[in-house]
N, C-alpha and C positions, 0 to 999 in steps of 0.2 A: 600923744598920738597912740592910737591902738595898733598893736603889732599882732598879726595873726600867729597863732600857736599851732604846733603840730602840722607843719607844712606838708608832710607826707599825705595827709588826707585829701590834698588837692591834685594828686597825681592824675586822676581820671580827667581832669580839665585840660591837661596838656596836649597840644597838637602842634607839630613843628610848622606847618603851613600857617596856622592861626598866629603862632608866635611871630613869624616874620612879617605877616600882614599887619598885626597890631603894632609891633615895634617900629615899622616904617611909618605908620600913621601917626604915632604919638611921640616919636623920639625928641622932637623939639619941645614938646610940652613937659616931658619928664627931665630933660637936660642931659648933658654929656655924662655925668657921673652915674646916673641911674641907668642910662643906656649901656654904659660900659659894664656895669654889674650884670645886667641882663645878658649881655654878650659873653661875659666871662662864664656865666653859668651855662649858657648854651654850648659854648665850645668845650668847656670842661666835661659836659655830659657826653661828648663825642669821644673822649679819651678812654681807651680800654683799661687804663691803669686805675681809674677812679672806681672805688668800691660801690657795690650795690646799695649800701646804706647811704653813702654820700649822693649817689645818683637819685635816690628817693627824695632826699632833701632838695636837690636841684630841680628835679621834675615837678615836685610839689610847689616850689616857689614860682617856677615858670607857669604852672597851671593856675596858681593864684593870680598872677599878673594878667592872665587872659580873661579872668572873670570880670565882666563889666559891673556886676552888682555884688559887692563884697562888703567888708566892714565900712568902707567909705566909697560909695558908688562913684565910678570914674567920671560921670557926667557933671559932678559938682565942681564948679569953677574954683581954681586955686587950691583945693584940698583933695580932689577926687583921686589923685594918684599917690597920696602920702602913704597910705597903707601898703600899696603895691611896692613902693620904693623901700619901705621898711622891711617887707618880706624878702625882697631881692638882697638888701643889705645884710639881713640876718642870715640868709642862706650863704652868701659869700663869706661871711665871718665863720660860719660853721664848717665850711669845706675848704677854707683857705689853704690848709696843709696840702691839698692835692691839686692846687692851681699851679700849673707849670709855666715857665717863662714863655713857652710857645703859645699857650692859651691866652696869656696876657697880651702877647704881641698880636695875635689875631684879633682880639677884641679892640685893642688900641688902634689897629689899622682901620677897622670899620668905623670907629668913633671919629678918627681924623678925616676919613672920607666924608662922613656926614656933617661934621661940625667945623671942619677946617682945623686951624692951628689951635689946639687945646693944650694948656699947660699940663704936663704929665702929673705934676704934684696935685692937681685938682681931681685926679681920677682915683688916687689911692685911698684906702680906708682911713 
């Protein structure tokens, strides 16, 4: 699987309204874990304690997620979101040190609202 490098270059692609619109449209396609990662990044970005460098990684990953035509175009059935999920996972891994319990809780609440009863162990890295 191809993993996008230098996520910060996708910062200009990020828009909060587009993020929520796309996530609501595709959350079932990408699954609970990928949706959880996207939400963790979104809520972490709101945290004033997160450094500018980490916010750059976060916003870049979310911007990449919003691109319909990237390394693997989103419209390709079965594989179109694999690079997006890889970018989200990589960003979560890179900024995990600044993910607070409150951010995880907010993301989990949204995932449970959308997917119902999800095993918390299925959400962790």
